[in-house]
C-alpha positions in Angstrom: 1.7 1.9 -15.8 -1.0 0.6 -18.2 -3.3 3.2 -19.6 -6.9 2.6 -20.7 -7.8 3.7 -24.2 -11.4 3.7 -25.5 -12.0 3.8 -29.3 -15.4 5.3 -30.3 -15.8 4.5 -34.0 -18.9 3.2 -35.9 -17.0 1.7 -38.8 -16.2 -1.8 -37.5 -13.3 -2.5 -39.8 -11.7 0.9 -39.3 -12.0 0.5 -35.5 -10.0 -2.7 -35.7 -7.3 -1.0 -37.8 -7.1 1.7 -35.1 -6.7 -0.9 -32.4 -4.0 -2.7 -34.4 -2.2 0.6 -34.8 -2.2 1.1 -31.0 -1.5 -2.5 -30.0 2.3 -2.0 -29.8 1.9 0.1 -26.7 1.0 -1.0 -23.2 -2.6 0.0 -23.5 -5.8 -1.6 -22.4 -8.0 -1.0 -25.5 -11.8 -1.2 -25.9 -14.0 -0.4 -28.9 -17.4 1.2 -28.9 -19.5 1.5 -32.1 -21.9 4.1 -30.9 -21.9 7.1 -28.6 -24.4 5.9 -26.1 -22.6 2.6 -25.4 -19.4 4.6 -24.8 -21.1 7.1 -22.5 -22.7 4.3 -20.5 -19.2 3.1 -19.8 -17.6 6.4 -19.1 -17.7 5.8 -15.4 -14.9 3.2 -16.0 -12.6 6.3 -16.4 -10.5 5.8 -19.6 -7.3 7.7 -19.7 -7.7 8.5 -23.4 -10.6 8.4 -25.9 -10.5 8.5 -29.7 -13.8 9.9 -31.0 -15.1 9.8 -34.6 -16.7 13.1 -35.6 -19.7 11.4 -37.3 -21.4 8.8 -35.1 -24.8 7.2 -35.7 -26.5 8.5 -32.6 -24.7 11.6 -31.4 -22.2 14.0 -33.0 -18.6 13.5 -32.0 -18.6 17.1 -30.7 -21.5 16.4 -28.3 -19.6 13.3 -27.1 -16.5 15.4 -26.6 -18.5 18.0 -24.5 -19.9 15.2 -22.3 -16.5 13.7 -21.7 -15.1 17.1 -20.7 -18.0 17.7 -18.3 -17.5 14.3 -16.7 -13.7 14.6 -16.4 -11.5 17.1 -18.2 -8.4 15.1 -17.4 -9.5 12.4 -20.0 -7.4 13.0 -23.1 -9.5 13.2 -26.3 -8.4 12.6 -29.9 -10.7 13.5 -32.7 -10.9 11.7 -36.1 -12.9 13.0 -39.0 -13.3 12.1 -42.7 -13.0 15.8 -43.7 -10.8 18.7 -42.8 -13.0 21.7 -41.9 -11.2 24.6 -40.3 -14.2 25.6 -38.3 -14.7 22.1 -37.0 -11.0 21.9 -36.1 -11.2 25.2 -34.2 -14.4 24.1 -32.4 -12.8 20.8 -31.4 -9.7 22.4 -29.9 -11.8 25.0 -28.1 -13.7 22.2 -26.5 -10.6 20.5 -25.1 -9.6 18.0 -27.8 -5.8 17.2 -27.8 -5.4 16.2 -31.4 -7.6 16.5 -34.6 -6.7 13.8 -37.2 -8.1 13.6 -40.7 -8.8 10.1 -41.9 -6.3 9.9 -44.7 -3.5 7.4 -45.6 -1.3 8.7 -42.7 -4.1 8.8 -40.1 -3.2 5.6 -38.3 0.4 6.7 -37.9 -0.7 10.1 -36.6 -3.2 8.4 -34.3 -0.5 6.3 -32.6 1.7 9.3 -32.0 -1.2 11.5 -30.9 -2.4 9.0 -28.3 1.1 8.5 -27.1 1.7 12.2 -26.7 -1.6 12.8 -24.9 -1.0 9.9 -22.5 2.4 11.2 -21.5 0.6 14.0 -19.7 -2.0 11.7 -18.2 0.8 9.4 -16.9 2.6 12.3 -15.3 -0.6 13.4 -13.6 -1.1 9.9 -12.3 2.4 9.7 -10.9 2.1 13.1 -9.2 -1.3 12.1 -7.7 0.2 8.8 -6.5 3.2 10.7 -5.0 0.9 13.2 -3.3 -1.2 10.4 -1.9 1.9 9.0 -0.3 2.9 12.3 1.3 1.6 12.5 4.9 0.4 15.9 6.2 2.2 15.6 9.5 0.5 18.7 11.0 -2.8 16.7 11.2 -1.2 14.1 13.5 0.7 16.2 16.0 -0.2 13.9 18.9 1.3 10.9 17.1 5.1 11.1 17.7 7.5 9.3 15.4 9.0 9.4 12.0 10.0 5.7 11.6 9.1 3.9 8.4 6.7 1.7 10.4 4.8 4.7 11.8 4.7 6.6 8.6 3.0 3.5 7.1 0.4 3.7 9.8 -0.1 7.5 9.1 -0.6 6.8 5.4 -3.3 4.2 6.3 -5.0 6.7 8.6 -4.9 9.3 5.8 -6.6 6.8 3.4 -9.5 5.9 5.7 -10.1 9.0 7.8 -12.6 10.7 5.5 -14.7 7.6 5.0 -17.2 5.9 7.3 -15.6 2.5 6.9 -15.3 0.4 10.0 -11.7 0.3 11.2 -10.0 -2.5 13.1 -6.8 -1.5 14.9 -4.5 -4.3 16.1 -1.3 -4.3 18.0 0.2 -5.2 21.4 -0.9 -3.6 24.5 0.7 -0.1 25.0 1.3 0.6 21.3 -1.2 3.5 21.1 -4.4 2.1 19.6 -6.7 4.7 21.2 -4.4 7.5 20.0 -4.8 6.2 16.4 -8.6 5.9 16.8 -8.8 9.5 18.1 -6.7 10.7 15.2 -9.0 9.1 12.7 -12.0 10.7 14.3 -10.4 14.2 14.6 -9.5 14.2 10.9 -12.9 12.8 9.7 -16.0 14.5 8.6 -17.5 13.6 12.0 -14.9 15.6 14.0 -17.5 18.1 15.4 -19.6 15.2 16.6 -19.0 13.1 19.7 -16.1 10.8 20.1 -16.9 8.0 22.6 -14.2 5.6 23.8 -15.0 2.5 25.8 -12.6 -0.1 27.1 -14.6 -3.3 27.1 -12.0 -5.1 29.3 -12.5 -2.5 32.0 -16.3 -3.1 32.4 -17.8 -6.2 34.1 -19.6 -8.4 31.7 -22.9 -8.1 33.5 -22.8 -4.3 33.2 -21.5 -4.0 29.7 -24.8 -4.3 27.8 -26.3 -1.5 29.9 -23.1 0.6 29.3 -23.3 0.1 25.5 -27.0 0.2 24.9 -28.6 1.9 27.9 -31.9 1.1 29.6 -35.5 2.2 30.2 -37.0 3.0 33.6 -37.8 -0.2 35.5 -35.7 -2.4 33.2 -34.1 -3.9 36.3 -33.9 -3.4 40.0 -32.5 0.1 40.7 -33.3 1.4 37.2 -35.2 4.5 38.4 -34.9 6.4 35.1 -34.0 5.8 31.5 -30.4 6.0 30.5 -28.7 6.5 27.1 -26.0 4.0 26.3 -22.6 4.9 24.8 -23.8 4.1 21.3 -26.5 6.7 21.6 -24.1 9.2 23.0 -21.9 8.7 20.0 -24.7 9.4 17.5 -23.4 11.3 14.5 -19.9 10.7 15.6 -17.5 7.8 16.4 -17.5 5.1 19.0 -14.2 3.3 19.8 -14.6 -0.2 21.1 -11.2 -1.0 22.7 -10.2 -4.6 23.5 -13.3 -6.0 21.7 -11.9 -9.5 22.0 -12.9 -9.3 25.7 -16.6 -9.1 24.9 -18.9 -11.9 26.1 -20.1 -14.1 23.3 -23.8 -13.4 24.1 -23.2 -9.7 23.9 -21.4 -10.2 20.6 -24.7 -11.3 19.1 -26.3 -8.0 20.0 -23.3 -6.1 18.7 -23.6 -7.9 15.4 -27.2 -6.8 15.1 -26.2 -3.2 15.8 -23.6 -3.3 13.0 -26.0 -4.9 10.5 -29.2 -2.9 11.3 -27.6 0.4 12.5 -30.0 0.4 15.5 -29.8 -0.2 19.2 -32.5 -1.3 21.7 -32.3 -0.2 25.3 -32.7 -2.8 28.0 -36.4 -3.0 28.9 -37.6 -1.7 25.6 -38.8 -3.1 22.3 -38.1 0.1 20.4 -35.3 0.2 17.9 -33.4 3.5 17.9 -31.8 4.4 14.6 -28.2 5.6 14.9 -25.5 7.1 12.6 -22.3 6.0 14.3 -18.9 5.2 12.9 -17.3 2.2 14.6 -13.6 1.8 15.3 -12.5 -1.4 17.1 -9.2 -2.5 18.6 -7.7 -5.6 20.1 -4.4 -6.9 21.3 -5.5 -10.5 20.8 -5.6 -12.7 17.7 -9.3 -12.7 17.1 -8.8 -15.5 14.6 -7.5 -17.7 17.4 -10.4 -16.6 19.6 -12.8 -17.7 16.9 -11.1 -21.2 16.8 -11.4 -21.5 20.6 -15.1 -20.6 20.4 -14.6 -17.3 22.3 -15.5 -15.0 19.4 -18.3 -15.3 16.9 -17.0 -16.0 13.4 -19.7 -13.9 11.7 -18.8 -10.9 13.9 -15.1 -11.5 13.3 -15.5 -11.1 9.5 -17.9 -8.2 10.0 -15.5 -6.1 12.0 -12.4 -6.7 9.9 -13.2 -3.6 7.8 -10.0 -1.5 7.2 -7.1 -3.0 9.1 -4.4 -0.9 10.8 -1.7 -2.8 12.7 0.5 -0.9 15.1 4.2 -1.9 15.4 5.9 -2.7 18.7 8.0 0.1 20.1 11.2 -2.0 19.6 10.4 -2.0 15.9 10.2 1.7 15.6 13.9 2.5 15.6 14.7 6.1 16.6 11.1 6.9 17.5 11.9 5.7 21.0 14.3 8.6 21.5 11.7 11.1 20.2 9.1 9.7 22.5 11.4 9.6 25.5 12.3 13.2 25.0 8.6 14.1 24.7 7.6 12.4 28.0 10.7 13.7 29.7 9.5 17.3 29.0 6.0 16.5 30.2 7.1 15.1 33.5 9.6 17.8 34.2 6.8 20.3 33.8 4.4 18.2 35.8 6.7 17.9 38.8 8.1 21.5 38.6 11.6 20.5 37.7 14.1 22.1 35.4 14.3 20.6 31.8 16.4 17.5 31.4 18.0 16.0 28.3 18.9 12.5 27.3 22.6 11.7 27.1 24.2 9.4 24.6 24.6 6.4 26.9 20.9 6.6 27.8 20.0 6.8 24.1 21.9 3.6 23.3 20.3 1.9 26.3 16.8 3.0 25.2 17.5 1.8 21.6 18.6 -1.7 22.7 15.9 -2.3 25.3 13.0 -4.7 24.2 10.2 -2.6 25.7 7.8 -5.5 26.1 5.3 -2.9 27.6 5.8 -0.7 24.5 5.0 3.0 24.9 3.2 2.5 28.2 6.4 1.1 29.6 8.5 4.0 28.3 6.1 6.5 29.8 6.5 5.0 33.3 10.3 4.8 32.8 10.6 8.5 31.9 8.7 9.6 35.0 11.0 7.5 37.2 14.0 9.1 35.5 12.7 12.6 36.2 12.1 11.9 39.8 15.3 9.8 40.5 18.0 11.7 38.5 19.7 14.7 40.1 21.4 16.2 37.1 20.1 17.9 34.0 21.1 15.0 31.8 19.6 11.5 31.8 22.4 8.9 31.4 22.2 5.1 31.2 22.7 4.7 35.0 19.5 6.7 35.6 17.4 4.3 33.5 15.6 2.0 36.0 13.9 -0.6 33.7 11.0 -2.7 35.0 11.6 -6.4 35.1 8.8 -8.6 34.0 8.3 -11.3 36.7 
């Protein structure tokens, strides 16, 4: 891990000596010869700063206070041409890690002081990185599975859920794309606002524009009143556009405008309605291939890429298939008023070896058949009636 060290020193030659003293360590070092230049670059978040007590534009103590106000985790080392007990005490009271007097041994002390202070910074970084990788499983109770592939998905959700970034979810049919979209919304800052899901493939192309954007009275035959579209319904919240690859090319042009201008126009109206909507898209197609075939606009393709989350196939999720099977088994036993059933070892082996081309959707149907067709309290391999793809 490379740490960033800023040197704030007005003496050009001494600043170079300081840099040479630190060069043996894996640091990214930058020199600033006045306080203002340094403060203008503070947003670049150095890990450690060495500050000369006497600077031409601001006192080192003032610079120290501003650094601490900005980010108290930045490690500060003070250098001064004189040793004044009161100044030393004030510096330490304001958060300085080391106070070095510029004498013959100063550069040696500087190297050790920066190294010591950065050891704490590095530890904090490692802890923060570790915490970032830890998934709060309680937030995703509807998403069943502990496989490496699914934990990777949950980590991606955790990274993007608090943002307003457009999310693109890809994966085969039946892998649970809508479940992921809902999880992102329910853990976002928009969770108290509407969540609107629409399956583009399920709506005839000639009705989709009205469904998405709404219409005014008299916009077409039968339009006896105005109607809000799904985008307006989702205002303040999230809209999930499932199977976006099925959208007609002409309508894609209007969607691109919505994404760029953040407005919608109802059919039969010239008025632009301003919206605040987060968009999550999903597809089981290769949109890149659709672009090559002329079925999907290239500009829209790049616009909706956003933050990508790819869902694994069920056969690539290892033991998750058993967890899911058990989950759906309980649901269907309760639904049909039957005693609880368990999954036997032979059934587990059969489930783990089955390809599940229909993914979770296929597993759901399988477990309902098992509940209805098995007489005992344990599901064995002979009770598993797999569907054959014709």
